[in-house]
Each structure stands twice: as structure tokens, then as C-alpha cells.
C-alpha positions in Angstrom: -30.4 -23.6 -17.0 -31.4 -22.0 -13.7 -28.7 -21.3 -11.2 -28.9 -21.0 -7.4 -26.5 -21.0 -4.5 -25.8 -24.0 -2.4 -27.4 -22.2 0.6 -30.6 -21.7 -1.4 -30.4 -25.3 -2.5 -30.2 -26.5 1.1 -33.0 -24.3 2.3 -35.4 -25.4 -0.5 -34.1 -28.9 -1.2 -37.5 -30.6 -1.8 -38.9 -27.7 -3.8 -36.0 -27.3 -6.2 -35.5 -31.1 -6.7 -39.2 -31.5 -7.5 -39.0 -28.6 -9.9 -35.9 -30.1 -11.7 -37.8 -33.4 -12.0 -41.2 -32.1 -13.0 -40.0 -29.5 -15.4 -37.2 -31.6 -16.9 -34.9 -28.6 -16.3 -31.4 -29.1 -14.9 -30.4 -26.9 -11.9 -27.0 -25.4 -11.6 -25.9 -25.1 -7.9 -22.9 -22.8 -7.2 -20.6 -22.9 -4.2 -18.1 -20.4 -2.9 -15.6 -23.1 -2.0 -15.6 -26.3 -3.9 -16.9 -27.4 -7.3 -20.3 -26.4 -8.5 -22.8 -29.2 -9.4 -25.9 -29.8 -11.4 -29.1 -31.5 -10.3 -31.0 -33.4 -13.0 -33.8 -36.0 -12.8 -32.9 -39.7 -13.3 -35.2 -39.8 -16.3 -33.4 -36.9 -18.0 -30.0 -38.4 -17.0 -30.9 -41.7 -18.6 -32.1 -40.0 -21.8 -28.9 -38.0 -22.1 -26.8 -41.2 -21.5 -28.8 -43.0 -24.2 -28.3 -40.1 -26.6 -24.5 -40.0 -25.9 -24.3 -43.8 -26.5 -26.1 -43.5 -29.9 -24.0 -40.6 -31.0 -20.8 -42.4 -30.2 -21.8 -45.6 -31.9 -20.8 -45.3 -35.5 -22.8 -48.4 -36.6 -26.0 -47.0 -35.1 -25.3 -43.5 -36.6 -24.8 -45.1 -40.1 -28.0 -47.0 -39.7 -29.9 -43.9 -38.8 -28.3 -42.0 -41.7 -29.2 -44.8 -44.1 -32.8 -44.9 -42.9 -33.1 -41.1 -43.1 -31.7 -41.0 -46.6 -33.9 -43.9 -47.7 -36.9 -42.2 -46.3 -36.0 -38.9 -48.0 -35.1 -40.4 -51.4 -37.2 -43.4 -52.4 -35.5 -43.4 -55.8 -32.1 -44.6 -54.6 -31.4 -48.3 -54.5 -30.0 -50.0 -51.4 -26.6 -50.4 -53.2 -26.6 -46.7 -54.0 -27.4 -45.7 -50.4 -24.6 -48.1 -49.1 -22.1 -46.5 -51.5 -23.1 -43.0 -50.6 -22.7 -43.6 -46.8 -19.7 -45.9 -47.2 -21.3 -48.9 -45.3 
């Protein structure tokens, strides 16, 4: 993640925001006084929020694991897969 000072951020606002959006790269902005912050595109923010939601949802994670295991091992029955993943 690139890092710039808040003064650089102010001086180049459009340029650095466009770069964060176009390159899908978050930008870390540092301040001498006060908390630092990160600039990220809305598209990237939404993708990260969706990923967090899926990772925190046990039911979805079990479904993903079941699907992955089923795909990797066509020889296991559905009952065997359910037993293996405790669902």
C-alpha cells in the first residue's frame, strides 16, 4: 500500500483519488496530528465488505467447503461429505 502525507494528499487530491480507483490500490494517508486514514475506491470497499460477510457466515463457508470437496473428490457420496464437514 502506498503512503503519502496529508499535505501531499490535499495538493494532489484528484490525481491520488483517481489512481486509487483506477489501480484498485488503497492509499494510506498520514497526519502529524490526528489519526491516519486510508482511501479506497467504492468498488474495492464493496468487494471487501462482501468478502468479510462471506467469511463470517458459517453456513456459506460450509457450503463453499462442501462444493469444493465435492468438486475435488467425485468418489465421495453426499452423506460422506456431510459427515466429513459436520453439516
